[in-house]
VOKEMI-703317 format. One line per 5 residues: number of its first residue (from 1); their letters; for each residue x, y, z of C-alpha. Coordinates in steps of 0.001 Angstrom, whole numbers, always signed. Layout:
# residues N
NUM) a) X:Y:Z ~ ...
//
This chain:
# residues 641
1) mrrtr) -168800:-62152:+129629 ~ -168117:-58522:+128800 ~ -168415:-56091:+131680 ~ -171061:-53437:+131092 ~ -172060:-50180:+132707
6) tlavl) -175401:-51791:+133631 ~ -173615:-54437:+135698 ~ -171528:-51770:+137401 ~ -174654:-49822:+138362 ~ -176336:-52990:+139612
11) taliv) -173302:-53831:+141743 ~ -173320:-50346:+143258 ~ -176970:-50759:+144180 ~ -176209:-54040:+145901 ~ -173668:-52220:+148067
16) avttf) -175894:-49262:+148856 ~ -179247:-50852:+149723 ~ -180577:-53624:+151934 ~ -180006:-57054:+150437 ~ -183024:-59262:+149778
21) lvptt) -183174:-62264:+152076 ~ -183951:-65896:+151380 ~ -185211:-67416:+154656 ~ -185109:-71196:+155137 ~ -188251:-71106:+157242
26) aradv) -191531:-69270:+157013 ~ -190497:-66877:+159760 ~ -189156:-63464:+158698 ~ -187979:-61565:+161785 ~ -184809:-60055:+160172
31) tylal) -185752:-56415:+159531 ~ -182500:-55132:+158020 ~ -179482:-56777:+156399 ~ -176678:-55323:+154316 ~ -173600:-57240:+153131
36) tadyd) -170531:-55464:+151703 ~ -167170:-56671:+150412 ~ -164332:-54345:+149587 ~ -160559:-54210:+149218 ~ -157762:-51826:+148252
41) rlsad) -156675:-52728:+144704 ~ -153256:-51105:+145227 ~ -152544:-52827:+148524 ~ -149787:-55426:+148374 ~ -151634:-57875:+150678
46) rvatv) -154949:-57741:+148710 ~ -157178:-58571:+151677 ~ -160930:-58142:+151218 ~ -163042:-57088:+154188 ~ -166487:-58701:+154282
51) sleve) -168922:-56843:+156524 ~ -172518:-57620:+157507 ~ -174924:-55258:+159300 ~ -178061:-56923:+160684 ~ -181153:-56021:+162672
56) sesai) -183304:-58941:+163824 ~ -186033:-59711:+166369 ~ -184329:-63040:+167081 ~ -180803:-63185:+168384 ~ -178091:-64180:+165906
61) tavea) -175866:-66967:+167159 ~ -173491:-67455:+164199 ~ -172659:-65989:+160760 ~ -170655:-67750:+158062 ~ -169361:-66238:+154802
66) fvehs) -169178:-68276:+151588 ~ -166811:-67326:+148731 ~ -167072:-68311:+145066 ~ -164953:-67517:+142009 ~ -165833:-67342:+138296
71) peedv) -163157:-69046:+136175 ~ -165114:-68452:+132965 ~ -168264:-66833:+131737 ~ -171436:-67837:+133624 ~ -169572:-70421:+135713
76) waplt) -169087:-70118:+139506 ~ -166980:-72448:+141666 ~ -166755:-72558:+145517 ~ -163489:-71245:+146958 ~ -163914:-71316:+150732
81) smpmt) -166122:-70511:+153673 ~ -165197:-68729:+156899 ~ -166859:-67672:+160129 ~ -167650:-64002:+160572 ~ -166732:-62403:+163891
86) hasgt) -169230:-60302:+165869 ~ -167412:-56951:+165702 ~ -169885:-54575:+167374 ~ -173433:-54157:+168657 ~ -175714:-56801:+170097
91) ankgt) -176877:-60201:+168916 ~ -180057:-58530:+167605 ~ -178477:-55444:+166078 ~ -174836:-55585:+165203 ~ -171995:-55936:+162756
96) wqaeh) -170135:-59128:+161794 ~ -166868:-59128:+159827 ~ -164380:-61463:+158189 ~ -161246:-61050:+156087 ~ -160479:-62951:+152903
101) eldie) -157029:-62949:+151257 ~ -157460:-62655:+147488 ~ -155153:-64728:+145278 ~ -154978:-62860:+141969 ~ -152610:-65346:+140381
106) ahpga) -154771:-68406:+141084 ~ -158231:-66821:+141071 ~ -158286:-63526:+139214 ~ -161437:-61663:+138236 ~ -164983:-62033:+139497
111) tryka) -165345:-63075:+143121 ~ -168569:-63140:+145127 ~ -169623:-63419:+148760 ~ -172790:-64317:+150657 ~ -173548:-64648:+154352
116) eltma) -175596:-67315:+156143 ~ -177058:-66345:+159522 ~ -178034:-68854:+162227 ~ -180738:-67613:+164629 ~ -181304:-68543:+168256
121) dgsty) -184264:-70722:+167291 ~ -182133:-72675:+164785 ~ -183528:-71034:+161641 ~ -181172:-69595:+159038 ~ -181200:-66656:+156639
126) tsdwr) -179021:-66230:+153556 ~ -178102:-62917:+151964 ~ -177844:-62196:+148251 ~ -174408:-62306:+146650 ~ -172026:-59345:+146843
131) yldnc) -169542:-59068:+143935 ~ -166043:-57631:+143589 ~ -163399:-57780:+140888 ~ -160019:-59184:+141915 ~ -157917:-57321:+139370
136) yqlsi) -154961:-55049:+138716 ~ -155647:-51366:+138153 ~ -155353:-50223:+134516 ~ -155164:-46806:+132877 ~ -155343:-45721:+129231
141) rdlts) -152846:-43092:+128136 ~ -152047:-41111:+124970 ~ -155413:-41910:+123373 ~ -155768:-40453:+119869 ~ -158047:-40642:+116868
146) spaei) -157112:-40046:+113246 ~ -157589:-38625:+110697 ~ -158766:-35235:+111971 ~ -161629:-35074:+109459 ~ -163880:-38002:+108525
151) dadtp) -167213:-38946:+107050 ~ -169151:-42208:+107063 ~ -166797:-43708:+104438 ~ -163501:-42703:+106066 ~ -161873:-45349:+108294
156) ltvag) -161150:-44027:+111790 ~ -158133:-45236:+113757 ~ -158108:-45090:+117566 ~ -154740:-45727:+119231 ~ -153304:-45538:+122727
161) rvlvq) -151425:-47340:+125483 ~ -152605:-49402:+128450 ~ -150600:-49208:+131690 ~ -150970:-51343:+134823 ~ -150225:-50361:+138423
166) ktrdt) -150116:-53414:+140714 ~ -149270:-51751:+144039 ~ -149258:-48240:+145425 ~ -145474:-48264:+145715 ~ -144838:-49174:+142063
171) apqpa) -145188:-46905:+139041 ~ -147557:-47782:+136182 ~ -145942:-50098:+133646 ~ -146927:-51126:+130081 ~ -149567:-53861:+130213
176) advpv) -149100:-56549:+127560 ~ -151784:-58843:+126121 ~ -154681:-56894:+127665 ~ -157984:-57162:+125749 ~ -159236:-53784:+124495
181) wnsss) -162851:-53699:+123398 ~ -164208:-51366:+120738 ~ -167428:-51125:+118766 ~ -166175:-53374:+115940 ~ -163943:-56103:+117393
186) pvrta) -161581:-56563:+120392 ~ -157813:-56259:+120068 ~ -154962:-56996:+122478 ~ -152126:-54762:+123584 ~ -148558:-55285:+122394
191) adgsf) -145561:-55772:+124684 ~ -145257:-52001:+125178 ~ -148951:-51701:+126059 ~ -149848:-50088:+122759 ~ -152995:-50869:+120784
196) sfthl) -154898:-49551:+117801 ~ -158058:-50439:+115956 ~ -159563:-49099:+112750 ~ -163213:-49043:+111767 ~ -165894:-46837:+110270
201) ytnfi) -167398:-44257:+112585 ~ -171081:-44800:+113404 ~ -171584:-42846:+116645 ~ -169642:-41658:+119685 ~ -169134:-45262:+120852
206) slqaq) -166779:-45636:+117874 ~ -164319:-43477:+119865 ~ -164401:-45707:+122957 ~ -161525:-47906:+124064 ~ -162384:-50214:+126965
211) agwqw) -159527:-52221:+128461 ~ -159871:-55189:+130817 ~ -163486:-55785:+129869 ~ -163505:-59525:+130532 ~ -165128:-60235:+133896
216) ydqwc) -162986:-63247:+134741 ~ -159436:-62059:+133983 ~ -156866:-60211:+136115 ~ -157429:-56736:+134624 ~ -159674:-54066:+136111
221) evsef) -161959:-52448:+133592 ~ -161122:-48929:+132386 ~ -162766:-46978:+129584 ~ -161809:-43777:+127782 ~ -163026:-41906:+124706
226) apspe) -160619:-40626:+122074 ~ -160928:-37011:+120882 ~ -163681:-36632:+118322 ~ -162625:-35782:+114760 ~ -164468:-33234:+112657
231) itrqs) -167309:-35164:+111019 ~ -168877:-34279:+107673 ~ -172452:-35512:+107602 ~ -173759:-37122:+104440 ~ -177198:-36477:+102973
236) velsa) -179702:-39334:+102918 ~ -182378:-40805:+100679 ~ -185442:-41925:+102653 ~ -188183:-43909:+100908 ~ -191637:-44637:+102308
241) eivtp) -194728:-46481:+101070 ~ -198088:-47031:+102746 ~ -198605:-50754:+102140 ~ -202006:-50956:+103860 ~ -204828:-50587:+101299
246) qpvka) -206906:-47417:+101702 ~ -209398:-46459:+103017 ~ -209182:-47961:+106490 ~ -211483:-47999:+109479 ~ -210686:-46004:+112595
251) gdqvt) -208630:-48295:+114841 ~ -207156:-50352:+112011 ~ -203414:-50922:+111821 ~ -201569:-49044:+109067 ~ -198110:-50129:+107936
256) vegrl) -195481:-48000:+106207 ~ -192370:-49605:+104737 ~ -189260:-48010:+103313 ~ -185507:-47756:+103368 ~ -182887:-45270:+104570
261) qrnga) -179673:-44864:+102555 ~ -176892:-42327:+102669 ~ -175142:-40762:+99701 ~ -171789:-42427:+100254 ~ -168576:-42244:+98275
266) dglta) -169549:-45332:+96258 ~ -173230:-44492:+95890 ~ -176243:-45199:+98057 ~ -175349:-47151:+101211 ~ -177709:-48561:+103850
271) vanap) -177969:-46761:+107207 ~ -178569:-49295:+109985 ~ -180085:-48812:+113460 ~ -181380:-45322:+112632 ~ -184476:-44011:+114451
276) iagyv) -187525:-43612:+112196 ~ -190619:-41638:+113226 ~ -194019:-41512:+111542 ~ -196457:-38588:+111693 ~ -200011:-37927:+110551
281) tatek) -200988:-34305:+110014 ~ -204647:-33677:+110653 ~ -205307:-30470:+112561 ~ -201685:-30597:+113714 ~ -198711:-32859:+113068
286) elvge) -198952:-35835:+115452 ~ -196434:-38598:+116173 ~ -198084:-41971:+115488 ~ -195226:-44482:+115572 ~ -191480:-45090:+115888
291) tytte) -189088:-47832:+114817 ~ -185464:-48463:+113749 ~ -183859:-49434:+110465 ~ -182408:-52924:+110076 ~ -178904:-53763:+108849
296) dgtyr) -179913:-53248:+105197 ~ -181528:-49872:+105983 ~ -185121:-51117:+105637 ~ -187812:-50438:+108203 ~ -191423:-51338:+108936
301) ltfta) -193534:-48833:+110855 ~ -197011:-49784:+112130 ~ -199518:-47482:+113837 ~ -203221:-47220:+114610 ~ -205353:-45153:+112238
306) eksgp) -207367:-42509:+114050 ~ -207715:-39571:+111664 ~ -207366:-38998:+107933 ~ -204351:-37010:+106823 ~ -201009:-36992:+105051
311) vtvqs) -198305:-39247:+106431 ~ -194765:-37983:+106938 ~ -191813:-40220:+107773 ~ -188607:-38748:+109187 ~ -185223:-40252:+109966
316) aerdi) -183239:-38743:+112829 ~ -180120:-36682:+112287 ~ -177066:-38584:+113489 ~ -173339:-37920:+113769 ~ -172654:-39186:+110248
321) vwsgt) -175883:-38365:+108362 ~ -178415:-35577:+108082 ~ -182079:-36206:+108749 ~ -184386:-37338:+105946 ~ -188064:-36844:+105158
326) aspgq) -190448:-38833:+102987 ~ -194132:-38305:+102209 ~ -195749:-41627:+101227 ~ -199237:-40140:+100830 ~ -202467:-40086:+102793
331) itveg) -204287:-42393:+105105 ~ -208029:-42136:+104627 ~ -210417:-43168:+107381 ~ -213768:-44390:+106080 ~ -216430:-41686:+106234
336) dpefs) -213969:-38778:+106023 ~ -213854:-36400:+103014 ~ -210838:-36645:+100733 ~ -208758:-34282:+98606 ~ -207539:-35354:+95172
341) eveit) -205848:-33871:+92100 ~ -204146:-31308:+94371 ~ -201493:-29103:+92773 ~ -199494:-26543:+94784 ~ -197338:-24458:+92448
346) pspvd) -194825:-23094:+91677 ~ -191918:-24598:+93544 ~ -189670:-22800:+94141 ~ -191733:-19618:+94300 ~ -190314:-16113:+93987
351) yekpi) -190382:-13891:+97056 ~ -193903:-12453:+97675 ~ -195158:-13915:+94407 ~ -198390:-15964:+94396 ~ -198462:-19615:+95334
356) ratgl) -201536:-21429:+94015 ~ -203375:-24534:+95232 ~ -206006:-26258:+93091 ~ -207815:-29568:+93390 ~ -211001:-31465:+94226
361) lanag) -212768:-32153:+97540 ~ -215125:-35154:+97622 ~ -216879:-37407:+100125 ~ -217276:-41050:+99177 ~ -216631:-40054:+95581
366) tpmad) -219252:-37266:+95541 ~ -217914:-33707:+94991 ~ -218542:-31418:+97964 ~ -220047:-28116:+96822 ~ -219743:-24777:+98655
371) atvwl) -217362:-26215:+101274 ~ -214941:-23910:+103083 ~ -211317:-24855:+102462 ~ -208139:-23256:+103774 ~ -204647:-22893:+102408
376) lfsad) -202302:-23511:+105346 ~ -198600:-22708:+105810 ~ -196014:-23946:+108315 ~ -192359:-22935:+108561 ~ -191451:-26142:+110435
381) genwq) -194121:-28616:+109292 ~ -195652:-28708:+112776 ~ -197248:-25345:+113587 ~ -199775:-24302:+110943 ~ -201263:-20908:+110003
386) kmqrg) -204337:-20188:+107917 ~ -203206:-18088:+104924 ~ -206184:-18030:+102554 ~ -209825:-19147:+102685 ~ -211956:-20216:+99734
391) qttsa) -215135:-22068:+98753 ~ -215461:-25100:+96522 ~ -217503:-24808:+93338 ~ -220586:-26872:+92580 ~ -218183:-29456:+91145
396) grfdl) -216165:-29575:+94373 ~ -213220:-27685:+92824 ~ -211164:-25035:+94605 ~ -208528:-22486:+93590 ~ -206609:-20726:+96378
401) qstet) -203738:-18231:+96152 ~ -201487:-16497:+98654 ~ -198683:-13973:+98316 ~ -197428:-14607:+101879 ~ -194417:-16310:+100350
406) tqdgf) -191675:-14783:+102464 ~ -189890:-17898:+103767 ~ -189258:-21538:+102982 ~ -191825:-23905:+104443 ~ -194702:-26336:+103978
411) wrvwy) -198119:-25840:+102386 ~ -201341:-27893:+102387 ~ -205080:-27547:+101909 ~ -207386:-28189:+104860 ~ -211104:-28820:+105305
416) esadg) -213122:-29244:+108500 ~ -216901:-29588:+108772 ~ -218832:-26939:+110654 ~ -219433:-29259:+113602 ~ -215825:-30534:+113613
421) sasas) -216890:-34145:+113091 ~ -215173:-34564:+109723 ~ -211930:-33217:+108304 ~ -209540:-33702:+105400 ~ -206022:-32601:+104523
426) sdvrq) -204098:-32635:+101279 ~ -200559:-33940:+101077 ~ -197957:-31635:+102579 ~ -195785:-29916:+99978 ~ -192425:-28369:+100818
431) vkvry) -191842:-25152:+98889 ~ -188685:-23069:+98830 ~ -188816:-19299:+98384 ~ -186457:-17678:+95919 ~ -185393:-14391:+97447
436) gtqld) -184907:-11310:+95298 ~ -181420:-9986:+94622 ~ -179924:-6674:+93564 ~ -176555:-5478:+92306 ~ -175442:-2545:+94411
441) nykve) -172471:-156:+94276 ~ -171906:-1139:+90664 ~ -169108:+720:+88843 ~ -166552:+353:+86083 ~ -163090:+1862:+86530
446) vgpga) -160359:+2358:+83918 ~ -156782:+1795:+85023 ~ -153326:+1833:+83456 ~ -152551:-452:+80578 ~ -156092:-361:+79193
451) tvsvq) -157302:-2209:+82324 ~ -161033:-2116:+83008 ~ -162253:-3170:+86471 ~ -165907:-4189:+86896 ~ -167028:-4292:+90518
456) grllr) -170038:-4187:+92833 ~ -171996:-6100:+95487 ~ -174774:-8666:+95201 ~ -177301:-8412:+98035 ~ -180785:-9602:+98937
461) hdgsg) -183606:-7353:+97858 ~ -183743:-5958:+101421 ~ -180035:-5073:+101432 ~ -178903:-7949:+103647 ~ -176123:-10329:+102724
466) lgqel) -176585:-13600:+100875 ~ -173891:-15484:+102759 ~ -172716:-17591:+99847 ~ -170565:-17533:+96723 ~ -172639:-16783:+93610
471) pihiy) -171654:-16242:+89935 ~ -171731:-12784:+88354 ~ -171721:-12769:+84519 ~ -170168:-9751:+82770 ~ -170890:-8387:+79279
476) fmaeg) -169534:-5566:+77025 ~ -171049:-3596:+74132 ~ -168798:-1272:+72140 ~ -169991:+2212:+71270 ~ -172034:+2193:+68075
481) estwe) -172855:-1525:+68427 ~ -176112:-3145:+69495 ~ -175004:-6576:+70692 ~ -173732:-7513:+74121 ~ -170653:-9749:+74109
486) yqgvt) -169975:-12100:+76988 ~ -166651:-11312:+78704 ~ -166436:-13686:+81669 ~ -167677:-14674:+85114 ~ -166551:-14020:+88674
491) ntstr) -167882:-15075:+92067 ~ -169156:-12964:+94922 ~ -167564:-12967:+98344 ~ -169393:-15040:+100957 ~ -168541:-12346:+103514
496) dgsfe) -170203:-9272:+101987 ~ -171313:-10196:+98450 ~ -168654:-8032:+96768 ~ -167121:-8929:+93422 ~ -164463:-7515:+91088
501) kqfts) -162981:-8681:+87801 ~ -160442:-7019:+85503 ~ -160353:-6985:+81710 ~ -158121:-5439:+79054 ~ -160006:-3229:+76614
506) yedgy) -159001:-722:+73932 ~ -162524:+280:+73026 ~ -164941:+2732:+74605 ~ -168278:+1161:+75444 ~ -170775:-148:+77958
511) wtaaf) -170339:-2776:+80637 ~ -173075:-4683:+82443 ~ -173189:-7489:+85005 ~ -175928:-9761:+86314 ~ -176665:-12745:+88536
516) wgnde) -179028:-15014:+86614 ~ -180618:-16703:+89636 ~ -180816:-20266:+90998 ~ -183186:-22356:+93119 ~ -182678:-20063:+96121
521) ftrsn) -182468:-16582:+94624 ~ -184076:-14756:+91708 ~ -182065:-13003:+89005 ~ -180688:-9582:+89832 ~ -180945:-6289:+88011
526) apiah) -178293:-5642:+85330 ~ -176905:-2103:+85784 ~ -174934:-505:+82929 ~ -171831:+1681:+83172 ~ -169855:+3427:+80406
531) advpg) -166068:+3324:+80195 ~ -163732:+5599:+78182 ~ -160488:+3718:+77669 ~ -157223:+5112:+76293 ~ -156080:+4072:+72829
536) qfttk) -153009:+1957:+72105 ~ -149708:+2910:+73649 ~ -147139:+4694:+71546 ~ -143752:+3119:+72186 ~ -140211:+4520:+71976
541) faefg) -136653:+3353:+72541 ~ -135689:+6162:+74911 ~ -132174:+4743:+75064 ~ -130297:+2531:+72601 ~ -126644:+1686:+72124
546) aspsp) -124139:-871:+70747 ~ -120660:-554:+72306 ~ -117757:-345:+72477 ~ -116656:+995:+69124 ~ -114051:+444:+67928
551) vaage) -113659:-3043:+69345 ~ -111099:-5770:+68732 ~ -112274:-8865:+66849 ~ -113315:-11588:+69300 ~ -114186:-9140:+72059
556) aitvk) -117749:-8563:+73354 ~ -120225:-6087:+71912 ~ -123154:-5126:+74208 ~ -126482:-4066:+72730 ~ -128766:-2443:+75311
561) glltr) -131512:+98:+75714 ~ -134751:+1301:+77360 ~ -138279:+828:+75943 ~ -140986:+3278:+77070 ~ -144652:+3865:+76232
566) svggg) -147164:+6688:+76432 ~ -150773:+7471:+75513 ~ -151941:+10548:+73612 ~ -148751:+12445:+74158 ~ -148871:+11927:+77905
571) aaeva) -146003:+11190:+80213 ~ -143868:+8227:+79251 ~ -143661:+5120:+81414 ~ -141502:+2047:+81152 ~ -142723:-867:+79024
576) pnkav) -141950:-4057:+80957 ~ -141973:-7651:+79723 ~ -141869:-6833:+76019 ~ -140011:-8792:+73316 ~ -137187:-6843:+71632
581) yvyfl) -135649:-8270:+68434 ~ -131923:-7602:+67803 ~ -130635:-7371:+64179 ~ -127162:-6917:+62577 ~ -126253:-5628:+59054
586) ptgat) -122619:-6346:+58022 ~ -120853:-3506:+56207 ~ -121504:-3822:+52439 ~ -124480:-6191:+52909 ~ -128135:-5447:+52092
591) eweqk) -130037:-7898:+54394 ~ -130400:-7643:+58161 ~ -129697:-10776:+60230 ~ -131764:-11533:+63361 ~ -129296:-12209:+66151
596) avvqt) -131487:-12581:+69263 ~ -134801:-11886:+71007 ~ -134554:-10356:+74478 ~ -137229:-9410:+77025 ~ -137451:-6045:+78756
601) ntagr) -137276:-6261:+82532 ~ -139675:-4609:+84984 ~ -137799:-1304:+84425 ~ -138247:-1547:+80636 ~ -134540:-2197:+80059
606) fekaf) -132871:-4899:+77952 ~ -129252:-5966:+77333 ~ -127493:-8643:+75246 ~ -123788:-9381:+74590 ~ -122398:-10663:+71258
611) taeqd) -118896:-11598:+69950 ~ -117406:-8960:+67610 ~ -116644:-10534:+64213 ~ -116986:-7794:+61556 ~ -117882:-4169:+61023
616) gywtv) -121559:-3372:+60719 ~ -124760:-1843:+61999 ~ -126906:-2907:+64997 ~ -130606:-2163:+65465 ~ -133569:-3363:+67581
621) wffgd) -137292:-3655:+66923 ~ -140333:-3879:+69119 ~ -143066:-5203:+66829 ~ -145979:-4186:+69048 ~ -148914:-6164:+70411
626) eghls) -152636:-5674:+70980 ~ -152099:-2586:+73142 ~ -148786:-1244:+71855 ~ -147612:+183:+68557 ~ -144350:-1044:+67011
631) vnsgs) -141129:+999:+67040 ~ -137534:+823:+65788 ~ -134483:+2092:+67611 ~ -132507:+3341:+64595 ~ -129043:+1867:+63984
636) khvdv) -125592:+2088:+65572 ~ -122333:+1354:+63687 ~ -119581:-651:+65370 ~ -116022:-692:+63975 ~ -114386:-4099:+64492
641) q) -110544:-4173:+64215
//
């Protein structure tokens, strides 16, 4: 059998407390008896000391120890018996001892001892068994888990080494062929003591490696836990249905059935052995029953009906999955009023905007007129506050509103009779609040090269941070126009809500930005800023040359120069990364020949070498682009000899 912690605790108790006695006669004059058996696992002689402490009204004349060994699970075989020597004390209160040499090669593993006492009057008493494990000491080293990040679908590998130390004078050595238990299936160590096993993580036990777990082999049990990886929990889908027909009588059994599944990599996957709790919310949320999911994720929860109210089922959060909640509806106890046609809207609701609850209150199908009903709110689904009171109409209808919508939470409608004998609750509805947002520190800056930078911060309406990345959409409207044109989107910083995005523009005009909202936050304001941008750059070849001249035929001619740009007569700056076209016109010809296209470097310069073949003229063109006007360098004549 597999050793367990429970067995270890039980064994410790046997050592620490008085052993129960089994007398062979009706007399019971032994008042105290404790049997122990112990040995030094690292001692070379492996001798167990069996000790018995006894207090008795009758004198003890002899004590004999009996030894048994377990060669396999649930099987015990006699090994030997031996007299125990009176070591100290008197015949009525003393200690008896014996030594037993353990043979680990012939009889490894579980060994047990009991003592039989013979009294002066001839009666005998027998102690309970005392257990020890005749085994070699093991240790687990270099225990690892991989990969470093997992989820419920990622196989986890636990690896390590098992070492054995047989005596105190010898160093630990690799232990081969040792069984190592884990939560999926046992493995055995290799010749070097190494082992590994791979399985899906379910809980912390998945990290455990337990060596020498078989009770009847030569290996002492040792257990270690590998380092825990970072675990990404998966969301769950929890279903629930009240299968007991309603209404019910107080004291009847109500059954809820459903299934728990996680959103795994390949779709919905059953979650087994997960705790499930059921609640009924009358005046307060009350636990009514608990159960566990089966291997296919299904569950069956049964509880006793006491009060009418909405039922909530929750699955526990675990290492690999988040918690889940399902609302299967109401249980209705006969004689209690009942809500129907209840609507609680909107969901989500904007911050401090009205939430509205409407519906019908009836008793045994008859509308309840002029009844006091309450709209209740709870941030956690357990502690409820009265937010708004109202009266039903003659037709049993109610219409309640509250603007206390400042946080996410749960809402329901509640009725209780004046004498407290009858009550009713609507289903619980979870409603999220969409918080207001605002664009702050909004500005548009014009930089070099017709660059326009749109920047700002997106905050909550109260000026606090949002703590997440949200999209900011940016638009432009040229002066004299009336239509906004979409330019692009950028995301806010999770740290402080700031954003910035650059555009190239050659037109004066207006820029605006906005966050359009989502399920958590309402749309922001859309501030407008004007930007004056410079016109297109004027370009110029500040330097241009073709040399040398004259030059011998077959030698190199170098065409080079410097392209600059300026705006409105301002200071010139270099024009980097621009395409310059090189042309040649042979002497006597009328058509220019394109010889090459070169790119200006970061300093605005360009250079290209050609082979001199004939006299002629060299020139270069920059043909301009969206932000730059075109320009020609003029020509240079080269005499080829």
